[in-house]
Chimera marker file (.cmm) of the C-alpha trace (Angstrom):
<marker_set name="trace">
<marker id="1" x="105.594" y="70.646" z="140.184" r="1" g="1" b="0" radius="0.5"/>
<marker id="2" x="106.388" y="70.119" z="136.818" r="1" g="1" b="0" radius="0.5"/>
<marker id="3" x="105.365" y="72.768" z="134.310" r="1" g="1" b="0" radius="0.5"/>
<marker id="4" x="103.393" y="70.724" z="131.249" r="1" g="1" b="0" radius="0.5"/>
<marker id="5" x="105.391" y="70.924" z="128.319" r="1" g="1" b="0" radius="0.5"/>
<marker id="6" x="105.009" y="74.207" z="126.052" r="1" g="1" b="0" radius="0.5"/>
<marker id="7" x="103.780" y="73.357" z="122.216" r="1" g="1" b="0" radius="0.5"/>
<marker id="8" x="106.740" y="74.264" z="119.930" r="1" g="1" b="0" radius="0.5"/>
<marker id="9" x="103.676" y="75.519" z="117.855" r="1" g="1" b="0" radius="0.5"/>
<marker id="10" x="100.673" y="76.612" z="119.025" r="1" g="1" b="0" radius="0.5"/>
<marker id="11" x="97.274" y="74.613" z="118.691" r="1" g="1" b="0" radius="0.5"/>
<marker id="12" x="95.544" y="77.073" z="117.336" r="1" g="1" b="0" radius="0.5"/>
<marker id="13" x="98.283" y="78.326" z="114.297" r="1" g="1" b="0" radius="0.5"/>
<marker id="14" x="99.673" y="76.218" z="111.314" r="1" g="1" b="0" radius="0.5"/>
<marker id="15" x="103.471" y="75.959" z="110.434" r="1" g="1" b="0" radius="0.5"/>
<marker id="16" x="103.724" y="78.740" z="107.810" r="1" g="1" b="0" radius="0.5"/>
<marker id="17" x="101.545" y="81.909" z="108.190" r="1" g="1" b="0" radius="0.5"/>
<marker id="18" x="101.531" y="84.987" z="106.331" r="1" g="1" b="0" radius="0.5"/>
<marker id="19" x="102.902" y="88.341" z="107.770" r="1" g="1" b="0" radius="0.5"/>
<marker id="20" x="101.741" y="90.982" z="105.611" r="1" g="1" b="0" radius="0.5"/>
<marker id="21" x="102.839" y="94.853" z="105.810" r="1" g="1" b="0" radius="0.5"/>
<marker id="22" x="100.094" y="97.356" z="104.613" r="1" g="1" b="0" radius="0.5"/>
<marker id="23" x="100.251" y="100.571" z="103.915" r="1" g="1" b="0" radius="0.5"/>
<marker id="24" x="96.983" y="100.980" z="106.847" r="1" g="1" b="0" radius="0.5"/>
<marker id="25" x="97.153" y="98.153" z="108.191" r="1" g="1" b="0" radius="0.5"/>
<marker id="26" x="93.828" y="98.844" z="110.317" r="1" g="1" b="0" radius="0.5"/>
<marker id="27" x="92.139" y="99.493" z="106.864" r="1" g="1" b="0" radius="0.5"/>
<marker id="28" x="93.519" y="96.420" z="105.457" r="1" g="1" b="0" radius="0.5"/>
<marker id="29" x="91.693" y="94.759" z="108.778" r="1" g="1" b="0" radius="0.5"/>
<marker id="30" x="88.914" y="95.941" z="107.332" r="1" g="1" b="0" radius="0.5"/>
<marker id="31" x="89.380" y="95.301" z="103.804" r="1" g="1" b="0" radius="0.5"/>
<marker id="32" x="89.859" y="91.368" z="104.821" r="1" g="1" b="0" radius="0.5"/>
<marker id="33" x="86.719" y="91.252" z="107.042" r="1" g="1" b="0" radius="0.5"/>
<marker id="34" x="84.397" y="92.237" z="104.080" r="1" g="1" b="0" radius="0.5"/>
<marker id="35" x="86.467" y="90.302" z="100.963" r="1" g="1" b="0" radius="0.5"/>
<marker id="36" x="87.174" y="87.242" z="102.792" r="1" g="1" b="0" radius="0.5"/>
<marker id="37" x="84.851" y="87.127" z="106.133" r="1" g="1" b="0" radius="0.5"/>
<marker id="38" x="88.064" y="87.430" z="108.203" r="1" g="1" b="0" radius="0.5"/>
<marker id="39" x="87.389" y="87.227" z="112.070" r="1" g="1" b="0" radius="0.5"/>
<marker id="40" x="89.750" y="89.839" z="113.961" r="1" g="1" b="0" radius="0.5"/>
<marker id="41" x="92.116" y="88.049" z="116.684" r="1" g="1" b="0" radius="0.5"/>
<marker id="42" x="94.425" y="90.508" z="118.198" r="1" g="1" b="0" radius="0.5"/>
<marker id="43" x="95.199" y="94.371" z="117.714" r="1" g="1" b="0" radius="0.5"/>
<marker id="44" x="98.147" y="96.038" z="119.077" r="1" g="1" b="0" radius="0.5"/>
<marker id="45" x="98.680" y="99.394" z="118.039" r="1" g="1" b="0" radius="0.5"/>
<marker id="46" x="102.047" y="100.930" z="119.088" r="1" g="1" b="0" radius="0.5"/>
<marker id="47" x="102.779" y="104.331" z="120.685" r="1" g="1" b="0" radius="0.5"/>
<marker id="48" x="102.226" y="106.435" z="117.528" r="1" g="1" b="0" radius="0.5"/>
<marker id="49" x="98.988" y="104.620" z="116.744" r="1" g="1" b="0" radius="0.5"/>
<marker id="50" x="100.638" y="102.693" z="113.954" r="1" g="1" b="0" radius="0.5"/>
<marker id="51" x="99.786" y="98.815" z="114.154" r="1" g="1" b="0" radius="0.5"/>
<marker id="52" x="102.800" y="96.745" z="115.742" r="1" g="1" b="0" radius="0.5"/>
<marker id="53" x="100.735" y="93.563" z="115.385" r="1" g="1" b="0" radius="0.5"/>
<marker id="54" x="97.359" y="92.260" z="114.095" r="1" g="1" b="0" radius="0.5"/>
<marker id="55" x="96.275" y="88.631" z="113.965" r="1" g="1" b="0" radius="0.5"/>
<marker id="56" x="93.424" y="87.800" z="111.796" r="1" g="1" b="0" radius="0.5"/>
<marker id="57" x="91.540" y="84.293" z="110.770" r="1" g="1" b="0" radius="0.5"/>
<marker id="58" x="90.965" y="83.526" z="108.044" r="1" g="1" b="0" radius="0.5"/>
<marker id="59" x="89.179" y="80.182" z="107.362" r="1" g="1" b="0" radius="0.5"/>
<marker id="60" x="91.393" y="77.490" z="109.631" r="1" g="1" b="0" radius="0.5"/>
<marker id="61" x="94.124" y="80.051" z="108.706" r="1" g="1" b="0" radius="0.5"/>
<marker id="62" x="96.089" y="82.790" z="110.768" r="1" g="1" b="0" radius="0.5"/>
<marker id="63" x="96.612" y="85.689" z="109.157" r="1" g="1" b="0" radius="0.5"/>
<marker id="64" x="99.008" y="88.504" z="110.647" r="1" g="1" b="0" radius="0.5"/>
<marker id="65" x="99.523" y="91.851" z="109.672" r="1" g="1" b="0" radius="0.5"/>
<marker id="66" x="101.301" y="95.610" z="110.610" r="1" g="1" b="0" radius="0.5"/>
<marker id="67" x="101.814" y="98.960" z="109.722" r="1" g="1" b="0" radius="0.5"/>
<marker id="68" x="104.645" y="99.820" z="107.300" r="1" g="1" b="0" radius="0.5"/>
<marker id="69" x="107.700" y="101.128" z="109.784" r="1" g="1" b="0" radius="0.5"/>
<marker id="70" x="110.096" y="102.256" z="106.958" r="1" g="1" b="0" radius="0.5"/>
<marker id="71" x="112.789" y="102.976" z="109.760" r="1" g="1" b="0" radius="0.5"/>
<marker id="72" x="112.514" y="99.074" z="110.779" r="1" g="1" b="0" radius="0.5"/>
<marker id="73" x="112.524" y="98.071" z="107.071" r="1" g="1" b="0" radius="0.5"/>
<marker id="74" x="108.772" y="97.160" z="106.854" r="1" g="1" b="0" radius="0.5"/>
<marker id="75" x="107.847" y="98.279" z="103.731" r="1" g="1" b="0" radius="0.5"/>
<marker id="76" x="104.400" y="96.934" z="101.776" r="1" g="1" b="0" radius="0.5"/>
<marker id="77" x="104.401" y="96.602" z="98.454" r="1" g="1" b="0" radius="0.5"/>
<marker id="78" x="102.970" y="99.865" z="97.209" r="1" g="1" b="0" radius="0.5"/>
<marker id="79" x="106.172" y="101.286" z="98.567" r="1" g="1" b="0" radius="0.5"/>
<marker id="80" x="108.031" y="98.759" z="96.957" r="1" g="1" b="0" radius="0.5"/>
<marker id="81" x="106.251" y="99.214" z="93.733" r="1" g="1" b="0" radius="0.5"/>
<marker id="82" x="105.157" y="95.263" z="94.035" r="1" g="1" b="0" radius="0.5"/>
<marker id="83" x="105.294" y="91.988" z="95.160" r="1" g="1" b="0" radius="0.5"/>
<marker id="84" x="106.432" y="89.128" z="93.696" r="1" g="1" b="0" radius="0.5"/>
<marker id="85" x="104.586" y="86.851" z="96.288" r="1" g="1" b="0" radius="0.5"/>
<marker id="86" x="100.792" y="85.548" z="95.973" r="1" g="1" b="0" radius="0.5"/>
<marker id="87" x="99.196" y="84.567" z="99.053" r="1" g="1" b="0" radius="0.5"/>
<marker id="88" x="96.637" y="81.195" z="97.695" r="1" g="1" b="0" radius="0.5"/>
<marker id="89" x="93.837" y="80.756" z="99.460" r="1" g="1" b="0" radius="0.5"/>
<marker id="90" x="91.063" y="77.993" z="99.409" r="1" g="1" b="0" radius="0.5"/>
<marker id="91" x="87.826" y="78.384" z="99.439" r="1" g="1" b="0" radius="0.5"/>
<marker id="92" x="83.965" y="76.812" z="99.178" r="1" g="1" b="0" radius="0.5"/>
<marker id="93" x="83.189" y="79.029" z="96.159" r="1" g="1" b="0" radius="0.5"/>
<marker id="94" x="85.804" y="81.217" z="94.441" r="1" g="1" b="0" radius="0.5"/>
<marker id="95" x="83.334" y="82.634" z="91.893" r="1" g="1" b="0" radius="0.5"/>
<marker id="96" x="81.008" y="84.112" z="95.032" r="1" g="1" b="0" radius="0.5"/>
<marker id="97" x="84.404" y="84.751" z="97.293" r="1" g="1" b="0" radius="0.5"/>
<marker id="98" x="86.586" y="86.410" z="94.081" r="1" g="1" b="0" radius="0.5"/>
<marker id="99" x="82.548" y="88.748" z="93.785" r="1" g="1" b="0" radius="0.5"/>
<marker id="100" x="83.073" y="89.550" z="97.458" r="1" g="1" b="0" radius="0.5"/>
<marker id="101" x="86.440" y="90.668" z="97.520" r="1" g="1" b="0" radius="0.5"/>
<marker id="102" x="86.002" y="92.444" z="94.425" r="1" g="1" b="0" radius="0.5"/>
<marker id="103" x="82.714" y="94.205" z="95.666" r="1" g="1" b="0" radius="0.5"/>
<marker id="104" x="84.667" y="95.271" z="99.042" r="1" g="1" b="0" radius="0.5"/>
<marker id="105" x="87.960" y="96.902" z="96.417" r="1" g="1" b="0" radius="0.5"/>
<marker id="106" x="89.988" y="93.955" z="95.228" r="1" g="1" b="0" radius="0.5"/>
<marker id="107" x="90.685" y="94.197" z="91.061" r="1" g="1" b="0" radius="0.5"/>
<marker id="108" x="90.777" y="91.090" z="89.452" r="1" g="1" b="0" radius="0.5"/>
<marker id="109" x="94.486" y="90.290" z="87.722" r="1" g="1" b="0" radius="0.5"/>
<marker id="110" x="93.088" y="86.778" z="86.426" r="1" g="1" b="0" radius="0.5"/>
<marker id="111" x="89.800" y="85.779" z="85.943" r="1" g="1" b="0" radius="0.5"/>
<marker id="112" x="88.072" y="82.755" z="87.540" r="1" g="1" b="0" radius="0.5"/>
<marker id="113" x="88.281" y="79.224" z="84.872" r="1" g="1" b="0" radius="0.5"/>
<marker id="114" x="88.504" y="75.798" z="85.568" r="1" g="1" b="0" radius="0.5"/>
<marker id="115" x="92.290" y="74.806" z="85.564" r="1" g="1" b="0" radius="0.5"/>
<marker id="116" x="93.939" y="71.684" z="84.143" r="1" g="1" b="0" radius="0.5"/>
<marker id="117" x="94.876" y="70.710" z="87.512" r="1" g="1" b="0" radius="0.5"/>
<marker id="118" x="91.831" y="70.486" z="88.987" r="1" g="1" b="0" radius="0.5"/>
<marker id="119" x="90.703" y="74.076" z="90.679" r="1" g="1" b="0" radius="0.5"/>
<marker id="120" x="88.334" y="76.295" z="89.651" r="1" g="1" b="0" radius="0.5"/>
<marker id="121" x="90.887" y="79.378" z="90.252" r="1" g="1" b="0" radius="0.5"/>
<marker id="122" x="91.574" y="83.129" z="89.932" r="1" g="1" b="0" radius="0.5"/>
<marker id="123" x="93.659" y="85.889" z="91.242" r="1" g="1" b="0" radius="0.5"/>
<marker id="124" x="93.390" y="88.914" z="93.102" r="1" g="1" b="0" radius="0.5"/>
<marker id="125" x="95.362" y="92.600" z="93.901" r="1" g="1" b="0" radius="0.5"/>
<marker id="126" x="93.869" y="93.941" z="97.377" r="1" g="1" b="0" radius="0.5"/>
<marker id="127" x="93.696" y="97.648" z="97.646" r="1" g="1" b="0" radius="0.5"/>
<marker id="128" x="96.892" y="97.441" z="100.013" r="1" g="1" b="0" radius="0.5"/>
<marker id="129" x="98.802" y="95.400" z="96.748" r="1" g="1" b="0" radius="0.5"/>
<marker id="130" x="99.013" y="92.045" z="98.030" r="1" g="1" b="0" radius="0.5"/>
<marker id="131" x="98.366" y="89.624" z="95.204" r="1" g="1" b="0" radius="0.5"/>
<marker id="132" x="95.997" y="86.523" z="95.910" r="1" g="1" b="0" radius="0.5"/>
<marker id="133" x="94.938" y="83.221" z="93.840" r="1" g="1" b="0" radius="0.5"/>
<marker id="134" x="91.777" y="82.141" z="95.195" r="1" g="1" b="0" radius="0.5"/>
<marker id="135" x="90.647" y="78.297" z="94.263" r="1" g="1" b="0" radius="0.5"/>
<marker id="136" x="88.110" y="75.653" z="95.016" r="1" g="1" b="0" radius="0.5"/>
<marker id="137" x="89.016" y="72.415" z="94.259" r="1" g="1" b="0" radius="0.5"/>
<marker id="138" x="86.629" y="70.726" z="92.468" r="1" g="1" b="0" radius="0.5"/>
<marker id="139" x="88.275" y="67.404" z="90.689" r="1" g="1" b="0" radius="0.5"/>
<marker id="140" x="90.763" y="64.817" z="91.954" r="1" g="1" b="0" radius="0.5"/>
<marker id="141" x="93.150" y="64.227" z="89.286" r="1" g="1" b="0" radius="0.5"/>
<marker id="142" x="96.520" y="62.119" z="89.376" r="1" g="1" b="0" radius="0.5"/>
<marker id="143" x="99.553" y="63.101" z="87.862" r="1" g="1" b="0" radius="0.5"/>
<marker id="144" x="98.911" y="61.849" z="84.731" r="1" g="1" b="0" radius="0.5"/>
<marker id="145" x="95.795" y="63.553" z="84.374" r="1" g="1" b="0" radius="0.5"/>
<marker id="146" x="97.028" y="66.654" z="84.938" r="1" g="1" b="0" radius="0.5"/>
<marker id="147" x="100.161" y="66.235" z="82.485" r="1" g="1" b="0" radius="0.5"/>
<marker id="148" x="97.560" y="65.263" z="79.598" r="1" g="1" b="0" radius="0.5"/>
<marker id="149" x="95.076" y="67.952" z="80.237" r="1" g="1" b="0" radius="0.5"/>
<marker id="150" x="98.182" y="70.556" z="80.348" r="1" g="1" b="0" radius="0.5"/>
<marker id="151" x="99.337" y="69.359" z="77.168" r="1" g="1" b="0" radius="0.5"/>
<marker id="152" x="95.584" y="69.426" z="75.650" r="1" g="1" b="0" radius="0.5"/>
<marker id="153" x="95.693" y="73.123" z="76.941" r="1" g="1" b="0" radius="0.5"/>
<marker id="154" x="99.043" y="73.762" z="75.434" r="1" g="1" b="0" radius="0.5"/>
<marker id="155" x="98.042" y="72.696" z="71.769" r="1" g="1" b="0" radius="0.5"/>
<marker id="156" x="95.043" y="74.089" z="71.857" r="1" g="1" b="0" radius="0.5"/>
<marker id="157" x="97.275" y="78.219" z="72.727" r="1" g="1" b="0" radius="0.5"/>
<marker id="158" x="99.609" y="77.031" z="70.406" r="1" g="1" b="0" radius="0.5"/>
<marker id="159" x="97.376" y="76.362" z="67.434" r="1" g="1" b="0" radius="0.5"/>
<marker id="160" x="95.416" y="79.418" z="68.520" r="1" g="1" b="0" radius="0.5"/>
<marker id="161" x="91.701" y="77.331" z="69.028" r="1" g="1" b="0" radius="0.5"/>
<marker id="162" x="91.729" y="79.043" z="72.415" r="1" g="1" b="0" radius="0.5"/>
<marker id="163" x="89.789" y="81.976" z="73.032" r="1" g="1" b="0" radius="0.5"/>
<link id1="1" id2="2" r="1" g="1" b="0" radius="0.2"/>
<link id1="2" id2="3" r="1" g="1" b="0" radius="0.2"/>
<link id1="3" id2="4" r="1" g="1" b="0" radius="0.2"/>
<link id1="4" id2="5" r="1" g="1" b="0" radius="0.2"/>
<link id1="5" id2="6" r="1" g="1" b="0" radius="0.2"/>
<link id1="6" id2="7" r="1" g="1" b="0" radius="0.2"/>
<link id1="7" id2="8" r="1" g="1" b="0" radius="0.2"/>
<link id1="8" id2="9" r="1" g="1" b="0" radius="0.2"/>
<link id1="9" id2="10" r="1" g="1" b="0" radius="0.2"/>
<link id1="10" id2="11" r="1" g="1" b="0" radius="0.2"/>
<link id1="11" id2="12" r="1" g="1" b="0" radius="0.2"/>
<link id1="12" id2="13" r="1" g="1" b="0" radius="0.2"/>
<link id1="13" id2="14" r="1" g="1" b="0" radius="0.2"/>
<link id1="14" id2="15" r="1" g="1" b="0" radius="0.2"/>
<link id1="15" id2="16" r="1" g="1" b="0" radius="0.2"/>
<link id1="16" id2="17" r="1" g="1" b="0" radius="0.2"/>
<link id1="17" id2="18" r="1" g="1" b="0" radius="0.2"/>
<link id1="18" id2="19" r="1" g="1" b="0" radius="0.2"/>
<link id1="19" id2="20" r="1" g="1" b="0" radius="0.2"/>
<link id1="20" id2="21" r="1" g="1" b="0" radius="0.2"/>
<link id1="21" id2="22" r="1" g="1" b="0" radius="0.2"/>
<link id1="22" id2="23" r="1" g="1" b="0" radius="0.2"/>
<link id1="23" id2="24" r="1" g="1" b="0" radius="0.2"/>
<link id1="24" id2="25" r="1" g="1" b="0" radius="0.2"/>
<link id1="25" id2="26" r="1" g="1" b="0" radius="0.2"/>
<link id1="26" id2="27" r="1" g="1" b="0" radius="0.2"/>
<link id1="27" id2="28" r="1" g="1" b="0" radius="0.2"/>
<link id1="28" id2="29" r="1" g="1" b="0" radius="0.2"/>
<link id1="29" id2="30" r="1" g="1" b="0" radius="0.2"/>
<link id1="30" id2="31" r="1" g="1" b="0" radius="0.2"/>
<link id1="31" id2="32" r="1" g="1" b="0" radius="0.2"/>
<link id1="32" id2="33" r="1" g="1" b="0" radius="0.2"/>
<link id1="33" id2="34" r="1" g="1" b="0" radius="0.2"/>
<link id1="34" id2="35" r="1" g="1" b="0" radius="0.2"/>
<link id1="35" id2="36" r="1" g="1" b="0" radius="0.2"/>
<link id1="36" id2="37" r="1" g="1" b="0" radius="0.2"/>
<link id1="37" id2="38" r="1" g="1" b="0" radius="0.2"/>
<link id1="38" id2="39" r="1" g="1" b="0" radius="0.2"/>
<link id1="39" id2="40" r="1" g="1" b="0" radius="0.2"/>
<link id1="40" id2="41" r="1" g="1" b="0" radius="0.2"/>
<link id1="41" id2="42" r="1" g="1" b="0" radius="0.2"/>
<link id1="42" id2="43" r="1" g="1" b="0" radius="0.2"/>
<link id1="43" id2="44" r="1" g="1" b="0" radius="0.2"/>
<link id1="44" id2="45" r="1" g="1" b="0" radius="0.2"/>
<link id1="45" id2="46" r="1" g="1" b="0" radius="0.2"/>
<link id1="46" id2="47" r="1" g="1" b="0" radius="0.2"/>
<link id1="47" id2="48" r="1" g="1" b="0" radius="0.2"/>
<link id1="48" id2="49" r="1" g="1" b="0" radius="0.2"/>
<link id1="49" id2="50" r="1" g="1" b="0" radius="0.2"/>
<link id1="50" id2="51" r="1" g="1" b="0" radius="0.2"/>
<link id1="51" id2="52" r="1" g="1" b="0" radius="0.2"/>
<link id1="52" id2="53" r="1" g="1" b="0" radius="0.2"/>
<link id1="53" id2="54" r="1" g="1" b="0" radius="0.2"/>
<link id1="54" id2="55" r="1" g="1" b="0" radius="0.2"/>
<link id1="55" id2="56" r="1" g="1" b="0" radius="0.2"/>
<link id1="56" id2="57" r="1" g="1" b="0" radius="0.2"/>
<link id1="57" id2="58" r="1" g="1" b="0" radius="0.2"/>
<link id1="58" id2="59" r="1" g="1" b="0" radius="0.2"/>
<link id1="59" id2="60" r="1" g="1" b="0" radius="0.2"/>
<link id1="60" id2="61" r="1" g="1" b="0" radius="0.2"/>
<link id1="61" id2="62" r="1" g="1" b="0" radius="0.2"/>
<link id1="62" id2="63" r="1" g="1" b="0" radius="0.2"/>
<link id1="63" id2="64" r="1" g="1" b="0" radius="0.2"/>
<link id1="64" id2="65" r="1" g="1" b="0" radius="0.2"/>
<link id1="65" id2="66" r="1" g="1" b="0" radius="0.2"/>
<link id1="66" id2="67" r="1" g="1" b="0" radius="0.2"/>
<link id1="67" id2="68" r="1" g="1" b="0" radius="0.2"/>
<link id1="68" id2="69" r="1" g="1" b="0" radius="0.2"/>
<link id1="69" id2="70" r="1" g="1" b="0" radius="0.2"/>
<link id1="70" id2="71" r="1" g="1" b="0" radius="0.2"/>
<link id1="71" id2="72" r="1" g="1" b="0" radius="0.2"/>
<link id1="72" id2="73" r="1" g="1" b="0" radius="0.2"/>
<link id1="73" id2="74" r="1" g="1" b="0" radius="0.2"/>
<link id1="74" id2="75" r="1" g="1" b="0" radius="0.2"/>
<link id1="75" id2="76" r="1" g="1" b="0" radius="0.2"/>
<link id1="76" id2="77" r="1" g="1" b="0" radius="0.2"/>
<link id1="77" id2="78" r="1" g="1" b="0" radius="0.2"/>
<link id1="78" id2="79" r="1" g="1" b="0" radius="0.2"/>
<link id1="79" id2="80" r="1" g="1" b="0" radius="0.2"/>
<link id1="80" id2="81" r="1" g="1" b="0" radius="0.2"/>
<link id1="81" id2="82" r="1" g="1" b="0" radius="0.2"/>
<link id1="82" id2="83" r="1" g="1" b="0" radius="0.2"/>
<link id1="83" id2="84" r="1" g="1" b="0" radius="0.2"/>
<link id1="84" id2="85" r="1" g="1" b="0" radius="0.2"/>
<link id1="85" id2="86" r="1" g="1" b="0" radius="0.2"/>
<link id1="86" id2="87" r="1" g="1" b="0" radius="0.2"/>
<link id1="87" id2="88" r="1" g="1" b="0" radius="0.2"/>
<link id1="88" id2="89" r="1" g="1" b="0" radius="0.2"/>
<link id1="89" id2="90" r="1" g="1" b="0" radius="0.2"/>
<link id1="90" id2="91" r="1" g="1" b="0" radius="0.2"/>
<link id1="91" id2="92" r="1" g="1" b="0" radius="0.2"/>
<link id1="92" id2="93" r="1" g="1" b="0" radius="0.2"/>
<link id1="93" id2="94" r="1" g="1" b="0" radius="0.2"/>
<link id1="94" id2="95" r="1" g="1" b="0" radius="0.2"/>
<link id1="95" id2="96" r="1" g="1" b="0" radius="0.2"/>
<link id1="96" id2="97" r="1" g="1" b="0" radius="0.2"/>
<link id1="97" id2="98" r="1" g="1" b="0" radius="0.2"/>
<link id1="98" id2="99" r="1" g="1" b="0" radius="0.2"/>
<link id1="99" id2="100" r="1" g="1" b="0" radius="0.2"/>
<link id1="100" id2="101" r="1" g="1" b="0" radius="0.2"/>
<link id1="101" id2="102" r="1" g="1" b="0" radius="0.2"/>
<link id1="102" id2="103" r="1" g="1" b="0" radius="0.2"/>
<link id1="103" id2="104" r="1" g="1" b="0" radius="0.2"/>
<link id1="104" id2="105" r="1" g="1" b="0" radius="0.2"/>
<link id1="105" id2="106" r="1" g="1" b="0" radius="0.2"/>
<link id1="106" id2="107" r="1" g="1" b="0" radius="0.2"/>
<link id1="107" id2="108" r="1" g="1" b="0" radius="0.2"/>
<link id1="108" id2="109" r="1" g="1" b="0" radius="0.2"/>
<link id1="109" id2="110" r="1" g="1" b="0" radius="0.2"/>
<link id1="110" id2="111" r="1" g="1" b="0" radius="0.2"/>
<link id1="111" id2="112" r="1" g="1" b="0" radius="0.2"/>
<link id1="112" id2="113" r="1" g="1" b="0" radius="0.2"/>
<link id1="113" id2="114" r="1" g="1" b="0" radius="0.2"/>
<link id1="114" id2="115" r="1" g="1" b="0" radius="0.2"/>
<link id1="115" id2="116" r="1" g="1" b="0" radius="0.2"/>
<link id1="116" id2="117" r="1" g="1" b="0" radius="0.2"/>
<link id1="117" id2="118" r="1" g="1" b="0" radius="0.2"/>
<link id1="118" id2="119" r="1" g="1" b="0" radius="0.2"/>
<link id1="119" id2="120" r="1" g="1" b="0" radius="0.2"/>
<link id1="120" id2="121" r="1" g="1" b="0" radius="0.2"/>
<link id1="121" id2="122" r="1" g="1" b="0" radius="0.2"/>
<link id1="122" id2="123" r="1" g="1" b="0" radius="0.2"/>
<link id1="123" id2="124" r="1" g="1" b="0" radius="0.2"/>
<link id1="124" id2="125" r="1" g="1" b="0" radius="0.2"/>
<link id1="125" id2="126" r="1" g="1" b="0" radius="0.2"/>
<link id1="126" id2="127" r="1" g="1" b="0" radius="0.2"/>
<link id1="127" id2="128" r="1" g="1" b="0" radius="0.2"/>
<link id1="128" id2="129" r="1" g="1" b="0" radius="0.2"/>
<link id1="129" id2="130" r="1" g="1" b="0" radius="0.2"/>
<link id1="130" id2="131" r="1" g="1" b="0" radius="0.2"/>
<link id1="131" id2="132" r="1" g="1" b="0" radius="0.2"/>
<link id1="132" id2="133" r="1" g="1" b="0" radius="0.2"/>
<link id1="133" id2="134" r="1" g="1" b="0" radius="0.2"/>
<link id1="134" id2="135" r="1" g="1" b="0" radius="0.2"/>
<link id1="135" id2="136" r="1" g="1" b="0" radius="0.2"/>
<link id1="136" id2="137" r="1" g="1" b="0" radius="0.2"/>
<link id1="137" id2="138" r="1" g="1" b="0" radius="0.2"/>
<link id1="138" id2="139" r="1" g="1" b="0" radius="0.2"/>
<link id1="139" id2="140" r="1" g="1" b="0" radius="0.2"/>
<link id1="140" id2="141" r="1" g="1" b="0" radius="0.2"/>
<link id1="141" id2="142" r="1" g="1" b="0" radius="0.2"/>
<link id1="142" id2="143" r="1" g="1" b="0" radius="0.2"/>
<link id1="143" id2="144" r="1" g="1" b="0" radius="0.2"/>
<link id1="144" id2="145" r="1" g="1" b="0" radius="0.2"/>
<link id1="145" id2="146" r="1" g="1" b="0" radius="0.2"/>
<link id1="146" id2="147" r="1" g="1" b="0" radius="0.2"/>
<link id1="147" id2="148" r="1" g="1" b="0" radius="0.2"/>
<link id1="148" id2="149" r="1" g="1" b="0" radius="0.2"/>
<link id1="149" id2="150" r="1" g="1" b="0" radius="0.2"/>
<link id1="150" id2="151" r="1" g="1" b="0" radius="0.2"/>
<link id1="151" id2="152" r="1" g="1" b="0" radius="0.2"/>
<link id1="152" id2="153" r="1" g="1" b="0" radius="0.2"/>
<link id1="153" id2="154" r="1" g="1" b="0" radius="0.2"/>
<link id1="154" id2="155" r="1" g="1" b="0" radius="0.2"/>
<link id1="155" id2="156" r="1" g="1" b="0" radius="0.2"/>
<link id1="156" id2="157" r="1" g="1" b="0" radius="0.2"/>
<link id1="157" id2="158" r="1" g="1" b="0" radius="0.2"/>
<link id1="158" id2="159" r="1" g="1" b="0" radius="0.2"/>
<link id1="159" id2="160" r="1" g="1" b="0" radius="0.2"/>
<link id1="160" id2="161" r="1" g="1" b="0" radius="0.2"/>
<link id1="161" id2="162" r="1" g="1" b="0" radius="0.2"/>
<link id1="162" id2="163" r="1" g="1" b="0" radius="0.2"/>
</marker_set>
């Protein structure tokens, strides 16, 4: 009997999935549940109690987590004194999501505002040092409209008439 062909990308996954290292991954799971309504799918502790693997779902996407394990080179942003990576999350209501994340312990690094490319957008840092950009798409714009909006914004900034 022939076996069914295995899918190279499992049905419930996307091609790209963030895999975060967190100092305190169990606490990070609870934060992501409160901040972004994450749903826990799997949690596999190692023999020392640290999480070897955890899987969450946020919206239609997966997020994997692991505890810091310096012996394996797994260090989070706090141990590395920052991260160059930002995780982008599209949501139904950016203002409500940012407020919910702040209530859960995130810090706003860029307030939510309407952006020239058609999104309402803001940025956060979570308590584990990971950076998040949160957005709701509000306007479909052509590349030309985006260019014009950017140029108009740049002129305002140069003129000092913005803010």
